[in-house]
N, C-alpha and C positions, 0 to 999 in steps of 0.2 A: 798883316797880310796888305799887301797894294795893290792899286790898281795903275799902271800906269804910276803916274806921278804921287797920286791922293792913297796917303798910308788906310785902311779903316782903322789901325788901333784892336786888333781884333789877328791872335790868332790863329795857325794852321790845320788847326787840328786830324787828325789821321779818326776815321771812322773804326769798328771791329773787322773791317777783309783790310785796312790796313789803307789806304787811301785820303787821301789830303780832301782842305775842297778842296785847296786849287787844280789838284791836278784830276780831280773828278768836273769843274767847268771846265777847260784846259782842256778834256777829252771830248765837250762837244761843238768843239769848234772846226772849220772856222765860221764864223756868225755873219750870217746875211750883215747890220744894221745891229746901232751900238740895244737897241731895246731886244731885239733877241738875246743878248749878251745880259742885260737887266735883269731878264725870265731868268733866263736860266739858270743863277747868282740867285735869285729869290727864289728857286727853287728847291736847291741843292741846301741850300742857309734852311730853305724852313726842313726838310727832309735828316736835318744833322742837326737843328736846332729839337726835336721830333726824338731825333736817336740823347738829345741831350746834353748833347755839344758847346749850341750857342742858347742864351739869357734870351730873352725877344727884343732888349735889348743890342746888343753882340750883332742879330738880326741886321734892327734898324741900322746896322754902321754899315755892313757889308753890303747892305741895298745899296745908299747911302754915296757910297767909298765908288760899288760900277756906275754909278748917274754920271757924281763927277766928274770920273773920267773916260768922260764921252771923250774931252781932246787931244789927248794921252792917248787915247787906241782907236784912233781913226787910221787909215794906212793909206 
């Protein structure tokens, strides 16, 4: 997955319902502030982690990538 120009090094898996991680995140847009975007990324990564789609290391990489992408995601 990539946020702006920041690659997380993690694939974009789909859950049992067929929705990918990124679809789940962007369905919550627009985000009033970057911290709300990061909170959504963290929540969705946690949900999919509990479903066995991400390891703890992958969740960390995803959330860190979302945080680092702030300059790229400014409107």
